[in-house]
N, C-alpha and C positions, 0 to 999 in steps of 0.2 A: 967180032971176036966171039970165040966159043964160050958157052956158059961155064962157070967155074964150079957148079954143083955136080958132084960125082954122079955119073950115069945119065945126066941130062944131055940130050942131043941138040939143045937149042943154041941160038945165037943172040948176043946182046944187040939191041937196037936203041938208038938215042930217042928218048921221049921226054915230054914234059909231064911231071907228076905233081901231086899234092903231098907235101912232106910235113909231118907233125912232130913237134919236139916238146917234151915236158921239161920245163925249167922251173924248179922249185914248185910253187903252187900254181904257176901259170902254164897254160897249154898254148903253144904258138903254132900257127898253121901257115905254111908258105905254099903259094900256088905257083905254077909254071916253073918248077925246079927242074933243070936238066939232069937226067939220069940215064944210065944204061940199064935197060930192062930186057930180061930174057923172054923171047917170043914163045917159049914152051912152058917154063915153070914160074915165070914172073919174078925171078930173083932180081934184085935191084942193086946197082952199084952207083955211088955218088963220086964223081971225079974229085980229086983233092982241091981243085980251085973252087968247086961248088961248095964243098964243106967249109973252106976258108971264108967264102962270101956269106954263107949262112951264119957262121960264128960272128962275123962282123956285124951283120944285121941284128943279131940277138944282143950284142954288146950295146949297140946304139939305142935300141928299144924306142924307136919312133912310134908315133900314134898309129894304131892299126887302121888299115883302109876300110875294113868291115869287121863285123862281129858275127860269130857263129854260135848257135845253140849247142849246149853240151849236155849229153844224156849219160847217166850212170847206169851201167849194166849191173843189175842186182840179182 
C-alpha cells in the first residue's frame, strides 16, 4: 500500500515494532507489535485489530515480562 504522507513515494511494509504507551504515571513497552511501516519515511500505521489487542493488554495489566531503565531527557 502506498504511503499516506503527502509527497512520500514509499510503500508500507508489515514489520514488527516496539510500541510505547504512556498510561497515567506508567510507561508500557510492547515488543513484536505488527505494524505497517513506510520503507522511505518510516511512517507507521497500526491495524485496528492490533490497537484493540494492545488496549486489551493494557486493561489486564499482567505482570511485565521484563523491566527497562527509563532515562529523562533534561
